[in-house]
C-alpha positions in Angstrom: -103.1 34.8 -70.4 -100.6 34.2 -66.6 -103.5 31.0 -66.5 -100.7 29.1 -69.1 -98.1 28.9 -66.6 -100.1 26.6 -65.2 -99.1 23.7 -68.0 -95.4 24.2 -67.6 -93.9 20.3 -67.5 -92.9 18.5 -64.3 -89.3 18.7 -63.4 -87.7 20.5 -61.1 -88.8 23.6 -59.2 -86.5 26.9 -59.1 -86.6 27.5 -54.7 -89.0 30.0 -53.8 -89.1 33.6 -53.8 -89.0 35.4 -50.6 -92.3 36.6 -49.6 -90.8 40.7 -50.4 -89.8 40.0 -53.6 -93.2 41.2 -55.6 -93.9 38.9 -58.7 -91.9 39.2 -62.2 -95.6 39.7 -63.9 -96.4 42.5 -60.5 -93.7 44.5 -61.4 -93.9 44.4 -64.8 -97.4 45.7 -64.5 -95.4 48.2 -62.4 -93.4 49.6 -64.8 -96.2 50.0 -67.5 -98.7 51.6 -64.8 -94.9 54.5 -64.5 -96.3 53.1 -60.6 -92.6 53.3 -57.9 -93.1 49.5 -56.2 -93.5 52.0 -52.8 -97.1 53.1 -53.9 -97.9 49.1 -53.8 -98.9 48.2 -50.4 -99.6 44.2 -50.8 -100.0 40.6 -48.3 -101.1 38.1 -50.0 -101.2 35.3 -46.6 -103.8 31.8 -46.2 -107.1 32.1 -45.3 -106.7 29.4 -42.7 -104.2 30.9 -41.6 -103.3 33.1 -38.1 -100.7 35.5 -37.1 -98.0 32.8 -36.9 -98.3 31.8 -40.7 -95.9 33.3 -42.8 -97.0 35.3 -45.6 -97.1 34.1 -49.3 -96.2 38.1 -50.3 -96.1 40.8 -48.3 -94.7 43.9 -49.1 -94.9 47.5 -47.2 -97.8 45.0 -45.7 -97.5 48.2 -42.4 -97.3 51.1 -43.7 -100.8 53.0 -42.9 -102.3 53.8 -46.3 -105.8 55.3 -47.5 -108.1 51.9 -48.9 -110.8 54.1 -50.1 -114.4 51.9 -50.2 -112.0 49.1 -49.2 -112.9 50.3 -45.1 -116.0 49.2 -46.2 -114.7 45.6 -45.8 -114.4 46.2 -41.9 -117.4 48.4 -41.2 -120.1 45.1 -43.4 -118.2 42.9 -40.6 -118.4 44.1 -38.1 -122.0 44.8 -38.3 -122.5 41.4 -39.7 -121.5 39.8 -36.3 -122.6 43.2 -34.2 -126.2 43.6 -35.4 -126.3 39.8 -37.0 -127.3 39.0 -40.2 -130.4 38.9 -39.6 -131.0 42.4 -38.0 -133.4 44.7 -39.5 -134.4 48.6 -40.0 -137.8 49.6 -38.6 -139.5 52.8 -39.7 -143.0 53.2 -38.0 -145.6 55.6 -38.5 -147.6 57.0 -35.6 -151.2 59.2 -35.9 -152.3 61.5 -33.9 -155.8 61.9 -34.0 -159.0 60.1 -34.5 -160.2 59.2 -38.8 -163.6 59.7 -40.1 -164.6 59.7 -43.1 -161.4 58.7 -44.6 -159.8 61.7 -43.2 -157.6 62.3 -40.4 -158.0 64.8 -38.5 -154.0 65.7 -36.4 -150.9 64.6 -37.6 -149.1 61.1 -39.7 -145.5 61.3 -37.7 -142.9 59.0 -39.3 -139.9 58.0 -37.8 -136.4 57.4 -38.9 -134.4 54.8 -37.3 -132.0 55.1 -40.2 -132.9 52.7 -42.6 -130.2 52.1 -45.0 -132.9 50.7 -48.1 -135.7 53.3 -47.8 -136.3 53.4 -51.3 -139.2 54.7 -53.6 -140.5 51.4 -53.8 -140.7 51.5 -50.2 -142.0 54.7 -49.9 -144.6 54.0 -52.1 -145.4 50.8 -49.9 -145.6 53.0 -46.7 -147.8 55.9 -48.0 -150.1 52.5 -49.6 -150.2 51.2 -45.5 -151.0 54.9 -45.0 -154.0 54.3 -47.1 -154.7 51.2 -46.2 -155.6 53.1 -42.2 -158.6 54.8 -43.7 -157.3 57.4 -44.8 -157.5 60.2 -48.2 -157.6 62.8 -46.6 -154.7 64.3 -43.6 -156.3 67.6 -41.9 -152.6 68.6 -40.3 -149.1 67.7 -40.9 -146.5 65.2 -41.7 -143.9 65.5 -39.4 -140.5 63.6 -40.2 -139.3 62.8 -36.3 -135.0 62.4 -38.0 -133.6 62.0 -34.3 -132.0 59.2 -33.9 -129.0 60.3 -35.3 -127.1 63.5 -34.2 -125.0 64.5 -36.9 -123.0 68.1 -37.9 -124.3 69.7 -41.7 -122.2 68.2 -44.5 -121.6 69.9 -47.3 -121.8 68.1 -50.2 -119.6 69.7 -52.4 -116.8 69.7 -50.0 -115.4 66.6 -50.4 -114.7 66.4 -54.3 -116.9 69.3 -55.4 -119.4 67.5 -56.6 -122.6 67.6 -54.6 -124.7 66.0 -56.9 -123.2 62.9 -57.6 -124.8 60.5 -55.6 -122.4 59.4 -53.8 -121.5 62.1 -51.7 -125.0 61.6 -50.3 -124.6 62.5 -46.8 -126.3 59.6 -43.8 -130.1 60.7 -42.5 -132.6 59.3 -39.6 -135.3 58.9 -42.5 -132.9 58.6 -46.0 -134.9 58.4 -48.3 -133.8 57.0 -52.1 -130.7 58.0 -50.4 -131.2 61.4 -51.3 -131.4 61.3 -54.8 -134.0 60.9 -58.2 -133.9 58.9 -61.5 -134.1 60.6 -64.7 -134.8 58.4 -67.7 -134.9 59.9 -70.9 -136.7 57.8 -73.4 -136.5 59.2 -77.1 -139.5 59.5 -79.5 -138.1 59.1 -82.6 -141.1 60.6 -84.7 -142.3 63.0 -82.0 -138.5 64.9 -82.5 -138.4 64.7 -78.6 -137.5 62.5 -75.6 -139.8 62.3 -72.9 -138.2 62.3 -69.3 -139.6 60.2 -66.3 -138.5 61.6 -62.3 -138.6 58.5 -59.8 -139.3 60.1 -57.0 -142.4 62.3 -57.1 -141.3 65.6 -55.6 -144.0 68.1 -54.6 -143.2 71.6 -55.9 -140.4 71.2 -57.8 -141.0 72.1 -62.0 -139.4 69.4 -64.2 -139.9 69.7 -68.1 -141.5 66.1 -69.4 -139.6 66.5 -72.8 -136.4 67.5 -74.3 -135.9 67.5 -77.9 -134.1 65.7 -79.6 -130.5 65.9 -80.9 -130.1 66.1 -85.2 -130.3 62.5 -86.5 -127.1 61.0 -87.0 -125.7 62.8 -83.7 -123.6 60.2 -82.2 -124.4 59.6 -78.0 -120.7 60.8 -76.8 -121.8 62.9 -73.4 -125.5 62.9 -74.3 -125.3 64.2 -70.1 -123.2 67.6 -71.4 -125.3 67.4 -74.6 -128.3 67.6 -72.7 -127.5 71.0 -71.1 -128.4 70.0 -67.7 -129.4 72.6 -64.4 -130.4 70.5 -61.8 -128.6 73.4 -59.4 -132.5 75.1 -58.4 -134.5 73.1 -55.8 -137.7 73.9 -57.2 -136.8 73.7 -60.5 -135.2 71.4 -63.8 -134.1 72.4 -66.5 -132.5 71.2 -70.1 -131.5 73.6 -72.4 -129.8 71.6 -74.4 -130.9 68.3 -77.2 -131.0 64.5 -76.5 -129.1 61.8 -79.0 -132.0 59.5 -80.3 -128.9 57.0 -80.6 -128.4 56.7 -76.9 -131.7 54.7 -76.9 -133.3 54.8 -73.4 -131.0 55.7 -70.1 -130.7 56.9 -66.4 -129.1 59.5 -64.2 -129.0 59.6 -60.9 -129.0 63.2 -59.5 -128.4 63.4 -55.7 -130.6 66.5 -54.5 -129.7 70.3 -54.9 -131.4 70.7 -51.5 -130.7 68.3 -49.2 -132.4 68.4 -46.0 -135.5 69.5 -48.1 -135.6 66.3 -50.6 -137.2 63.9 -47.9 -140.4 65.5 -46.8 -140.8 66.6 -51.5 -140.9 63.2 -51.9 -142.5 62.6 -49.1 -145.6 65.1 -50.0 -145.1 64.0 -54.3 -145.3 60.4 -53.1 -149.0 61.0 -51.0 -150.7 63.2 -54.1 -149.3 60.4 -56.4 -150.8 58.1 -54.6 -154.2 60.7 -54.3 -154.3 61.3 -50.9 -154.6 65.3 -49.9 -152.8 67.4 -47.4 -153.9 70.5 -45.9 -151.0 71.0 -43.3 -147.1 70.5 -44.5 -144.4 68.0 -44.7 -141.8 69.3 -41.6 -139.5 67.9 -38.8 -140.1 67.1 -35.8 -140.3 64.8 -33.0 -142.9 62.2 -32.1 -144.9 63.0 -29.0 -144.0 60.8 -25.7 -146.4 57.9 -25.7 -147.7 57.8 -29.0 -148.3 54.0 -30.3 -147.1 53.0 -33.9 -150.2 52.3 -35.9 -148.1 50.4 -38.1 -144.2 50.1 -38.8 -142.1 49.5 -41.9 -138.9 46.6 -41.8 -136.3 46.8 -44.6 -134.4 43.8 -45.9 -132.4 41.9 -43.6 -128.7 43.1 -43.1 -127.5 40.6 -44.8 -128.4 42.1 -48.4 -128.4 45.2 -47.5 -124.8 44.6 -47.1 -124.3 43.1 -50.6 -125.9 46.0 -51.8 -123.7 48.2 -49.9 -120.1 45.5 -51.4 -120.9 44.8 -55.0 -122.0 48.2 -55.4 -119.3 50.6 -53.8 -122.8 52.3 -52.4 -121.1 55.5 -49.8 -124.2 56.2 -48.1 -125.6 53.3 -47.0 -122.4 52.0 -45.3 -122.6 55.9 -43.4 -125.9 54.8 -42.3 -124.8 50.8 -41.7 -121.9 52.4 -39.5 -124.3 54.6 -37.5 -126.3 52.0 -36.8 -123.7 50.0 -34.5 -123.9 53.5 -32.3 -127.2 54.2 -32.4 -127.6 50.2 -31.4 -125.9 50.2 -28.3 -126.7 54.3 -27.1 -130.0 54.9 -28.4 -128.6 58.1 -31.0 -126.6 57.5 -33.4 -123.1 60.3 -34.1 -120.2 59.3 -35.7 -118.2 59.8 -32.9 -120.1 56.9 -30.7 -119.6 54.4 -34.0 -115.9 54.4 -34.4 -115.8 53.6 -30.2 -117.9 51.2 -30.6 -116.0 49.7 -33.4 -113.0 50.7 -31.9 -114.2 48.6 -29.1 -115.4 45.7 -31.3 -111.7 45.7 -33.0 -110.6 44.9 -30.1 -112.1 42.1 -28.8 -111.9 40.5 -32.2 -108.4 41.3 -32.9 -106.4 41.8 -29.6 -103.2 44.0 -30.5 -103.6 44.3 -34.5 -102.8 47.9 -35.6 -106.9 50.0 -35.1 -107.7 51.3 -38.5 -108.9 54.9 -38.7 -112.7 54.5 -40.1 -113.5 57.9 -40.1 -117.3 57.6 -41.4 -116.6 53.7 -42.2 -117.9 54.4 -45.8 -114.4 54.8 -47.2 -114.8 58.0 -49.1 -112.6 59.9 -47.2 -108.9 61.1 -47.2 -108.2 60.4 -44.1 -108.7 56.6 -43.6 -106.2 55.0 -43.1 -104.9 51.1 -42.0 -102.6 48.8 -43.0 -102.3 45.7 -45.6 -101.4 43.4 -42.7 -104.4 44.1 -40.6 -107.1 44.2 -42.6 -105.4 41.0 -43.9 -105.5 39.5 -40.1 -109.2 41.0 -39.6 -110.4 38.8 -43.2 -108.5 35.6 -41.4 -111.2 36.3 -38.6 -113.7 36.6 -40.2 -113.0 33.4 -42.6 -113.9 31.7 -39.9 -116.9 33.4 -38.4 -120.0 32.4 -38.4 -121.0 35.1 -40.5 -118.5 34.3 -43.2 -120.3 32.9 -45.5 -122.6 36.4 -45.7 -119.8 38.8 -45.6 -118.1 36.5 -49.0 -121.4 36.6 -50.4 -121.8 40.7 -50.3 -118.4 40.8 -52.0 -118.0 41.2 -56.6 -117.0 38.8 -58.0 -114.0 38.9 -60.3 -115.5 39.2 -63.6 -118.7 38.6 -63.5 -120.6 41.5 -60.8 -120.6 44.6 -58.9 -117.9 46.4 -59.2 -116.0 43.8 -60.5 -117.5 43.4 -63.8 -115.5 44.4 -65.9 -112.0 43.6 -63.9 -109.8 41.6 -66.9 -109.0 38.5 -63.7 -110.3 34.9 -64.5 -114.0 35.6 -64.3 -114.7 33.0 -60.9 -111.1 33.5 -59.6 -112.2 36.6 -56.6 -114.5 37.9 -54.3 -112.8 41.1 -53.7 -113.9 44.7 -52.8 -112.5 47.3 -54.4 -112.0 51.1 -53.8 -110.7 53.6 -55.2 -110.5 57.6 -54.7 -108.4 60.0 -56.8 -105.2 58.9 -56.0 -105.8 55.6 -54.3 -106.5 52.4 -56.2 -107.2 49.0 -54.0 -108.6 45.5 -53.4 -109.3 43.1 -50.7 -111.0 39.9 -50.0 -110.1 36.3 -51.1 -109.6 34.6 -54.0 -109.5 30.5 -55.0 -106.4 29.5 -56.3 -106.2 26.4 -59.1 -104.8 24.5 -55.6 -107.8 24.5 -53.8 -106.4 26.8 -50.9 -108.5 29.6 -50.6 -105.9 33.5 -50.1 -106.6 36.5 -48.8 -105.2 39.4 -50.3 -105.0 42.8 -49.7 -103.2 45.1 -52.1 -103.4 49.0 -51.9 -102.0 51.6 -54.1 -101.4 55.2 -53.3 -100.2 57.3 -55.2 -100.9 60.2 -58.1 -101.3 57.8 -60.7 -103.0 55.2 -59.3 -106.5 55.8 -61.8 -103.7 53.6 -64.1 -103.3 50.7 -61.1 -106.1 48.3 -62.4 -103.2 46.0 -64.6 -101.2 45.9 -61.6 -104.0 44.5 -59.1 -105.4 42.0 -61.7 -101.8 40.4 -62.2 -102.4 39.9 -58.5 -105.2 38.5 -58.6 -103.9 36.3 -61.4 -100.7 35.6 -59.6 -102.4 34.7 -56.1 -104.7 31.9 -57.6 -102.0 30.4 -60.1 -100.0 29.0 -56.6 -98.8 25.0 -58.1 
């Protein structure tokens, strides 16, 4: 372990190496990973330092690179400062018509305002509150108002050809359950089958309740492949294969095959699941002028949302937060509007430090770019910010939780956001050193073999933590 070096005896110390020279253990890790030095951009600097503070380590720190999900640090810090940690998203629900004997003769309107965490449990509560208005039957329609976001249609397969992966879900003013279903398989060996549960319930979708078990003794292995799932049809799910009992209970999150229609299916499905009746349809529309909300559903606070975004690198939640910057300033959310708000915030906060190209704010992008130096300067500024505790608490802890739970670095040494795409692997955040000092560490690998870079990044964390 690198930490054994801390036990070295007293004696004359060697001259401090140049900040531009990579530590020997990092050079060795690069060699083992067959990565050239030019693949790595890194900066290590005192968290309480300034632009004039000499870095402890700097290598290609001024080269613009693709940061992958490390870009979420820019979005979430800007949001914490611009919106405040206690900011919440409201989803108002309107009733048009009169309620009599359990029936509403008119429409229900649900107005999306960008809530990033309107998950199944909170949709259930929304419907229960609707029933709390004395409504069991809606003699009319449920209208979904999604006009707060003005976004182009997005092909979920465009990024990497994986349209059913939840990380490819597009933002939406009325984002329900991340536009994804959760399929749970529970084996029943005695019955020779696995029972299947689907959440949330979706109206008009045929989904089998069971699937046959694989032959006894079959290892778990590629259980998703073994199921031979048919998930591309928006109104019918099928499994032509079997499920290995050795897997025990497993959960499979799947993005909607019809993302645009998912909210309508989920709203109607949940309403009917709770015993409600609907004579009309669930459709898109706009809340009529002058109508007052019957009630409002409120999200968790931004500080909690930011924790979900950074700990688990949730792309669509990050984009919801990013777009909310524009919604709050302009009354409607567009990508261009969000980028302009962030540009102005960056300039006001960091002056002439090179601006990042944030694209959609989540890092799920081939075009996003920033320099290690610019991100490190931002993180130094964040360390001195009143919202530092909320930002720090949102970051994965090395070897403990979130996307760093399997890190080989010493557990608890660092709070770091991770990022990975094809050809990209990155970490950025704060390292708590053995001397008691806190360092900003930004390390980004851009290379066709970036997937092999995890030991390189772990070695940088350990080196940064071992500062005397």
